[in-house]
C-alpha positions in Angstrom: -17.9 14.7 24.7 -14.1 13.2 23.8 -13.0 11.6 21.3 -11.1 8.4 20.6 -8.2 7.8 18.3 -9.0 4.5 15.5 -5.8 2.9 17.2 -8.2 3.3 20.8 -11.0 2.5 19.5 -10.1 -0.4 18.2 -7.7 -1.8 21.1 -11.1 -1.7 23.2 -13.3 -3.5 20.5 -10.4 -5.9 21.0 -10.9 -6.3 24.5 -14.4 -5.9 24.4 -14.7 -9.3 22.4 -12.6 -11.0 24.4 -14.9 -10.5 27.5 -18.3 -11.7 24.8 -15.7 -15.1 23.8 -14.8 -16.1 27.6 -11.4 -15.8 26.4 -8.8 -14.2 29.1 -8.3 -10.7 29.9 -5.5 -9.6 31.4 -5.3 -7.1 34.3 -4.0 -4.1 32.6 -6.6 -4.4 29.5 -9.2 -4.7 32.3 -7.8 -1.4 33.5 -7.9 0.4 30.3 -12.0 -1.3 29.6 -12.7 0.4 32.9 -10.9 3.7 32.3 -12.6 4.4 29.3 -15.8 2.9 30.4 -15.8 5.1 33.3 -15.5 8.1 31.4 -17.4 7.4 27.8 -20.8 6.1 28.3 -20.6 4.7 24.8 -18.1 2.5 25.9 -20.0 1.1 29.2 -23.2 0.1 26.7 -20.8 -1.6 24.2 -20.2 -3.6 27.2 -23.3 -4.1 28.1 -24.3 -5.3 24.9 -21.9 -7.5 24.1 -21.7 -9.5 27.3 -25.4 -10.0 27.8 
């Protein structure tokens, strides 16, 4: 299992919150989110829970 640093977790939470609040998300933020979501199921589920 992969572990995320607290900085990375915080950055991902900020990006997911932006998506949840329908704020604009930069391309680099989308790339970061996609990178972790494809490798770590928890991040993928966090995105689905926040958006739906």
